[in-house]
N, C-alpha and C positions, 0 to 999 in steps of 0.2 A: 140235478146233481149226480153227476158220476159215480160208481163202484170203485173204487181204486183202493190199492195199498198205502195208498199216498194223502186219502184222504185223515182230516186232522178232527177230532174231538176234543173240544176242551185240552188242545197241548198235545195232544195224544193220538199219536197214529194208528193207520186200523188194523195195524199188526199187534200193536202194545192192545189196544182195546181186544181183539179177539183170543188175544192169550190170556189176558185177565179174566176174562170170561169163562175158558175153558178149566181156567182153576177154580173159578167159583161154582162151575157145574161140576167137577172134579168133588169139591166139600161137600156138596149135595149130596154126593150119589156115596161118599164116606161114610153120611149119615142115612141113607138109604130114603133119599127125596131125589127124584129122577132118574136118570140111566140105570142100569145095575151094572155091580162091579165082575168081572170074571174073573174067579180065581185059579189060578193055575195050578198050583198045589196044597199039600197039609201043611208045609212048612212056611206058605204065606198067609194062613188063616193063623197059626201059633205068632208070628212075629206082628199081626195088626194086632192082636189082643194080650200081647204080651207086654205089658206098658209096664218099665221098670219105675214110676211113679209110687209117691205113696197111696198106698192104700184108698178106694174112696167110701168103702166103711169100713168098721170095726171089726174085731175078728168074729163076734158075736154075729153080724151081718145085720143088726137091727138098725142101727141109729148113723148118719153118716160120721167117719173116723174123725176126731178128733172138736166133735159136738158134746161136748163135756159140759154140764151143766155148773160145775162147778168155776170153770174157766169163762163160762159167760159173760159178758163184760154186761154191766148195769146198765141201767136208762141213767143218763148225767154223764157217761162217762164219753170223752172224746172219741174210741173206738168203738161207741154201742152199736148195734146193727139191727133190726128185726128181721136179717136173714143169715143170723151167724150161724143158726145150724147146718145150714147147706155154705156158707164160703168155703170147704174144701172143694166141693164140687163144682163150686161157681167158679172157682181159680183154673181147675182142671179143664175146663169148657173152654175158656179163655186163653187158657194157653194151648189147648189144641186147636181147638177154631180161631183167636183171635185175631188170627192175621190178617191185615186188609184187603177187603176185596173191591174191586173195581168191574161192577154189573156193566152191561151195555147202556149204550144210551135210551134205549125203551126200557124204563122199570115203572114200576107199580106198585105200589102198597097199598094191600088192604087192613082195612080196623077191624077189628072183631073185638065183639062183648062176649065174655067167658063168666057164665053164668056163676054168681054167686051170693049166696043169702049171708053168710056168716059175717064176724065183726073184722074188720079191716080197715086200718085205717087210710088204705090206697085204693077202698073199693069205690067206685060211681056212681052215676046216675044219667042214665041219656034217655031222655023221653023219648026221643025220634027213631030210638032201635025195638025189635022184638022183645030184646032180654034189656029189661029195664037199667038192672043196676046188677053190677058185678065190675069183672077185672078189665078195662080196656088194653088191649094184646096188639100190634103192628104185625104184620110178616108180610 
């Protein structure tokens, strides 16, 4: 199989795959994984961190914004979520990083068990893992 720019990967050309991989690597670099970003000026740093969205934490800084116990949906409510306290953070992350990513053809996914001895409804038991009880994650 020859390496050419016309090679197809499930309907995508090599150039499209390379461009998508570059965007993926750029996103990883934004969150500190992979290559380091070079910042040219102080103004770039201010622009990077001056997001004009709603705050992630309230004014006191001790809890996520909008995670008020009085407004929390009760179990049985159609809008109920166990993660309601961090939904504003979750929405922010999805807005910032939620664009589709098209990695290269060779992709590996690692299954990880995060140890957890507390009470969770989604805690799992995997007897083959060194950590038997915990939260299963993929990366």
